[in-house]
C-alpha positions as CSV (number, residue, x, y, z in Angstrom):
1,X,-31.2,2.6,-91.2
2,X,-28.0,1.0,-89.9
3,X,-24.7,1.2,-91.7
4,X,-23.7,-1.8,-93.7
5,X,-21.9,-4.7,-92.0
6,X,-18.3,-4.2,-91.1
7,X,-18.3,-0.4,-91.1
8,X,-15.3,1.4,-89.8
9,X,-15.5,4.9,-88.5
10,X,-12.4,6.5,-86.9
11,X,-10.9,9.9,-86.4
12,X,-9.0,9.6,-89.7
13,X,-11.6,8.3,-92.1
14,X,-14.6,6.1,-92.9
15,X,-14.1,2.7,-94.4
16,X,-16.9,0.3,-95.3
17,X,-15.7,-3.2,-95.7
18,X,-17.4,-6.5,-96.8
19,X,-15.4,-9.5,-95.5
20,X,-11.9,-9.1,-96.9
21,X,-11.8,-6.1,-99.2
22,X,-12.7,-2.5,-98.7
23,X,-15.5,-1.2,-101.0
24,X,-16.2,2.4,-99.9
25,X,-13.8,5.0,-98.5
26,X,-14.6,8.5,-97.7
27,X,-13.0,11.1,-95.3
28,X,-14.7,11.7,-92.1
29,X,-13.6,13.7,-89.0
30,X,-14.4,13.0,-85.4
31,X,-15.8,16.4,-84.4
32,X,-16.3,17.2,-80.7
33,X,-16.0,20.1,-78.3
34,X,-14.7,18.0,-75.5
35,X,-10.9,18.1,-75.1
36,X,-10.9,14.6,-73.7
37,X,-11.6,13.2,-77.1
38,X,-8.0,13.1,-78.2
39,X,-6.3,10.3,-80.0
40,X,-4.5,9.0,-76.9
41,X,-7.8,8.9,-75.0
42,X,-9.5,7.1,-77.8
43,X,-6.7,4.6,-78.0
44,X,-6.8,4.0,-74.3
45,X,-10.5,3.4,-74.5
46,X,-9.9,0.8,-77.2
47,X,-7.3,-1.0,-75.2
48,X,-9.6,-1.1,-72.2
49,X,-12.5,-2.5,-74.2
50,X,-10.2,-5.1,-75.7
51,X,-8.9,-6.0,-72.3
52,X,-12.5,-6.4,-71.0
53,X,-13.3,-8.6,-73.9
54,X,-10.3,-10.9,-73.1
55,X,-11.2,-10.9,-69.4
56,X,-14.6,-12.3,-70.2
57,X,-13.1,-15.1,-72.3
58,X,-10.0,-16.1,-70.3
59,X,-10.8,-15.5,-66.6
60,X,-12.9,-17.9,-64.6
61,X,-14.7,-15.0,-62.9
62,X,-15.3,-13.3,-66.2
63,X,-16.8,-16.5,-67.7
64,X,-19.1,-16.9,-64.7
65,X,-20.1,-13.2,-64.8
66,X,-20.8,-13.4,-68.6
67,X,-23.3,-16.3,-68.1
68,X,-25.0,-14.5,-65.2
69,X,-25.3,-11.2,-67.1
70,X,-26.6,-12.8,-70.3
71,X,-29.2,-14.6,-68.2
72,X,-30.4,-11.2,-66.9
73,X,-30.3,-9.6,-70.3
74,X,-32.3,-12.3,-72.0
75,X,-35.0,-12.1,-69.3
76,X,-35.4,-8.4,-70.1
77,X,-35.0,-8.6,-73.9
78,X,-37.6,-11.3,-74.2
79,X,-40.3,-8.6,-73.5
80,X,-38.9,-6.0,-75.9
81,X,-40.0,-5.6,-79.5
82,X,-38.8,-3.8,-82.6
83,X,-36.7,-4.1,-85.8
84,X,-33.2,-3.0,-84.9
85,X,-31.0,-3.5,-81.8
86,X,-27.4,-2.6,-81.3
87,X,-24.9,-3.5,-78.6
88,X,-22.2,-0.9,-78.0
89,X,-19.1,-2.6,-76.9
90,X,-18.1,-6.2,-77.7
91,X,-18.0,-7.5,-74.2
92,X,-19.9,-10.5,-75.5
93,X,-19.2,-11.6,-79.1
94,X,-20.4,-15.3,-78.9
95,X,-23.6,-14.5,-80.6
96,X,-26.2,-12.1,-79.4
97,X,-29.4,-13.0,-77.6
98,X,-31.3,-16.0,-78.7
99,X,-34.5,-15.1,-76.8
100,X,-34.6,-11.6,-78.2
101,X,-37.5,-11.1,-80.7
102,X,-35.7,-8.3,-82.6
103,X,-34.6,-9.7,-85.9
104,X,-31.7,-7.3,-86.8
105,X,-29.0,-7.3,-84.1
106,X,-25.6,-5.6,-84.5
107,X,-22.5,-5.0,-82.4
108,X,-20.8,-1.6,-82.4
109,X,-17.1,-2.0,-81.4
110,X,-14.3,0.6,-81.2
111,X,-11.3,-1.6,-82.1
112,X,-9.9,-0.1,-85.2
113,X,-6.9,-2.4,-85.2
114,X,-8.9,-5.5,-86.1
115,X,-8.9,-6.8,-89.7
116,X,-11.9,-7.9,-91.6
117,X,-11.6,-11.6,-90.6
118,X,-11.5,-10.7,-86.9
119,X,-14.5,-8.5,-87.3
120,X,-16.5,-11.4,-88.8
121,X,-15.3,-13.7,-86.1
122,X,-16.3,-11.3,-83.4
123,X,-19.7,-10.6,-85.1
124,X,-18.9,-6.9,-85.2
125,X,-21.1,-5.0,-87.7
126,X,-19.9,-1.4,-87.0
127,X,-16.5,-0.1,-85.8
128,X,-16.9,3.3,-84.3
129,X,-16.2,5.2,-81.1
130,X,-19.3,5.1,-78.9
131,X,-19.4,8.9,-78.5
132,X,-20.0,9.4,-82.3
133,X,-22.1,6.6,-83.9
134,X,-22.6,6.5,-87.7
135,X,-26.3,5.7,-87.3
136,X,-29.3,7.8,-88.3
137,X,-31.1,9.6,-85.6
138,X,-34.3,7.9,-84.4
139,X,-33.6,4.6,-86.1
140,X,-32.9,2.0,-83.3
141,X,-35.4,0.3,-81.1
142,X,-33.1,-1.1,-78.4
143,X,-29.6,-0.2,-77.3
144,X,-27.5,-2.5,-75.0
145,X,-24.5,-1.0,-73.0
146,X,-22.6,-3.9,-71.4
147,X,-20.2,-2.1,-69.1
148,X,-19.6,0.5,-71.8
149,X,-19.9,3.5,-69.5
150,X,-17.2,2.3,-67.1
151,X,-14.5,2.4,-69.9
152,X,-15.8,5.2,-72.2
153,X,-13.8,8.4,-72.6
154,X,-17.0,10.5,-72.0
155,X,-19.8,8.3,-70.6
156,X,-22.4,11.1,-70.5
157,X,-21.8,11.8,-74.2
158,X,-22.4,8.1,-74.9
159,X,-25.8,8.4,-73.1
160,X,-26.6,11.5,-75.2
161,X,-25.7,9.6,-78.4
162,X,-28.0,6.7,-77.3
163,X,-30.8,9.2,-76.9
164,X,-30.1,10.5,-80.4
165,X,-30.2,7.1,-82.2
166,X,-33.2,5.7,-80.3
167,X,-36.7,6.0,-81.7
168,X,-39.5,7.5,-79.5
169,X,-40.4,5.0,-76.8
170,X,-37.2,3.1,-77.5
171,X,-35.3,1.3,-74.7
172,X,-31.8,1.3,-73.4
173,X,-30.3,-1.5,-71.2
174,X,-27.3,-0.6,-69.1
175,X,-25.1,-3.0,-67.3
176,X,-22.7,-1.6,-64.7
177,X,-20.6,-2.6,-61.7
178,X,-22.1,-1.5,-58.5
179,X,-19.7,0.5,-56.3
180,X,-21.8,-0.2,-53.2
181,X,-21.2,-3.9,-53.2
182,X,-18.5,-6.5,-52.5
183,X,-17.2,-5.9,-56.0
184,X,-17.0,-2.2,-55.3
185,X,-15.1,-2.9,-52.1
186,X,-12.5,-4.9,-54.0
187,X,-12.3,-2.2,-56.6
188,X,-11.7,0.4,-53.8
189,X,-8.7,-1.6,-52.6
190,X,-7.4,-1.9,-56.1
191,X,-8.1,1.5,-57.4
192,X,-4.6,1.8,-58.9
193,X,-4.7,-1.6,-60.5
194,X,-4.5,-2.1,-64.2
195,X,-6.3,-5.4,-64.1
196,X,-9.9,-6.0,-65.3
197,X,-12.5,-5.1,-64.3
198,X,-11.0,-3.0,-61.5
199,X,-9.4,-0.5,-63.8
200,X,-12.8,0.8,-64.9
201,X,-14.6,3.6,-63.1
202,X,-17.6,2.2,-61.2
203,X,-20.6,4.5,-61.2
204,X,-23.6,4.1,-58.9
205,X,-27.1,3.4,-60.1
206,X,-28.3,6.8,-58.9
207,X,-25.7,8.6,-61.1
208,X,-26.8,6.6,-64.2
209,X,-30.5,7.2,-63.4
210,X,-29.8,10.9,-63.1
211,X,-28.1,10.9,-66.5
212,X,-31.0,9.1,-68.0
213,X,-33.4,11.6,-66.5
214,X,-31.5,14.6,-67.9
215,X,-31.7,13.3,-71.5
216,X,-35.4,12.4,-71.1
217,X,-35.6,8.8,-70.1
218,X,-37.9,7.1,-67.6
219,X,-36.3,4.3,-65.5
220,X,-38.5,1.2,-66.0
221,X,-36.4,-1.4,-64.2
222,X,-33.5,-1.3,-61.8
223,X,-32.1,-4.4,-60.1
224,X,-28.9,-6.0,-59.1
225,X,-27.4,-9.5,-59.2
226,X,-24.1,-11.3,-58.6
227,X,-24.0,-11.1,-54.8
228,X,-21.1,-13.5,-54.5
229,X,-17.7,-12.0,-53.9
230,X,-15.4,-11.7,-56.9
231,X,-13.3,-14.8,-56.4
232,X,-11.2,-16.3,-59.1
233,X,-11.5,-19.9,-57.8
234,X,-14.4,-21.4,-59.8
235,X,-15.3,-24.2,-57.3
236,X,-15.6,-21.7,-54.5
237,X,-17.9,-19.6,-56.6
238,X,-20.2,-22.6,-57.1
239,X,-20.2,-23.3,-53.4
240,X,-21.3,-19.7,-52.7
241,X,-24.4,-20.0,-54.8
242,X,-26.6,-19.6,-51.7
243,X,-25.5,-16.0,-51.5
244,X,-27.6,-15.2,-54.6
245,X,-30.8,-16.2,-52.8
246,X,-29.9,-14.4,-49.6
247,X,-28.8,-11.3,-51.5
248,X,-31.9,-11.2,-53.6
249,X,-34.1,-11.4,-50.5
250,X,-32.2,-9.2,-47.9
251,X,-29.8,-7.0,-49.9
252,X,-31.5,-6.3,-53.2
253,X,-29.4,-3.2,-54.0
254,X,-26.0,-4.6,-53.0
255,X,-25.3,-7.0,-55.9
256,X,-22.1,-6.7,-57.8
257,X,-23.7,-5.9,-61.1
258,X,-26.8,-3.7,-61.8
259,X,-29.2,-3.7,-64.7
260,X,-31.0,-0.5,-65.7
261,X,-33.8,-0.4,-68.3
262,X,-34.7,3.1,-69.5
263,X,-37.4,4.2,-71.9
264,X,-37.1,7.2,-74.0
265,X,-39.8,9.7,-73.0
266,X,-41.4,11.8,-75.7
267,X,-43.7,14.7,-74.8
268,X,-46.6,14.8,-77.2
269,X,-48.3,18.1,-78.1
270,X,-52.1,18.3,-78.0
271,X,-53.4,21.0,-80.3
272,X,-55.7,23.4,-78.7
273,X,-58.2,25.1,-80.9
274,X,-58.9,28.8,-80.2
275,X,-62.3,29.6,-78.7
276,X,-64.0,32.3,-80.7
277,X,-66.2,34.6,-78.6
278,X,-68.9,36.7,-80.2
279,X,-68.1,40.4,-80.3
280,X,-70.5,42.7,-78.6
281,X,-71.9,45.6,-80.6
282,X,-73.1,48.7,-78.8
283,X,-75.9,50.6,-80.7
284,X,-77.2,53.1,-78.2
285,X,-78.4,55.8,-80.6
286,X,-80.3,53.5,-82.9
287,X,-82.5,51.9,-80.3
288,X,-85.4,54.0,-78.9
289,X,-86.6,53.6,-75.4
290,X,-90.0,51.8,-75.1
291,X,-93.1,54.0,-74.6
292,X,-95.7,53.3,-72.0
């Protein structure tokens, strides 16, 4: 159902690679009706995802956030079942989720500049833009979007693509930065900054829930975490651990990061059999009136 490991899909062509050498090449065009899907926009999206990946690895705040988010993800994934799971966006590449019971896990990344060795090192199985996935419709059980919508060219198109590849009753897990939090306040002060993660477009939980409702999803779970301010000093972050307990009790919707779990809703049709009524026959001339 999924494409082979190390699959490249870009606006110029499709290349399927296995470790070092390319094995299959076929032309493929990235078709869309949205004018925002131009090559400069796609390249800008790739640079942002690469910058987010580096921020998670090199920054003290990014490393702390990665541990906190993976803890939240594993708590949700431990209760989900299926055969195939994909993560769109290589925010985390140090192995997927050990507590997940889904056997086949794959990362979809949009960095076309990486060679085969880098793809293997980053555990990337499919290279593609998130708005046009080379995956069969109705073939994936769980999709994980770790801050993918903040840096995508067309985030609503990504949500529609997730709806296409998910099976009926499949699940999507969305991680996003909460604009109504301390993190959102810092981002408002740095709205022109090119540093991560402040260069992304923070979207509220209500907006994402509305998008999910439009494509036919039910919101199963919605919660926030990371109530500490986004400080780069790691010892200070450890000393502010009490804010997680206070925020979880008194400000549950004001965490810096939110997690949404959506379930694909499928309306089943119940066949209704027609009710046959007996036809009345009028025979007035053939019936004689009774005699006394």
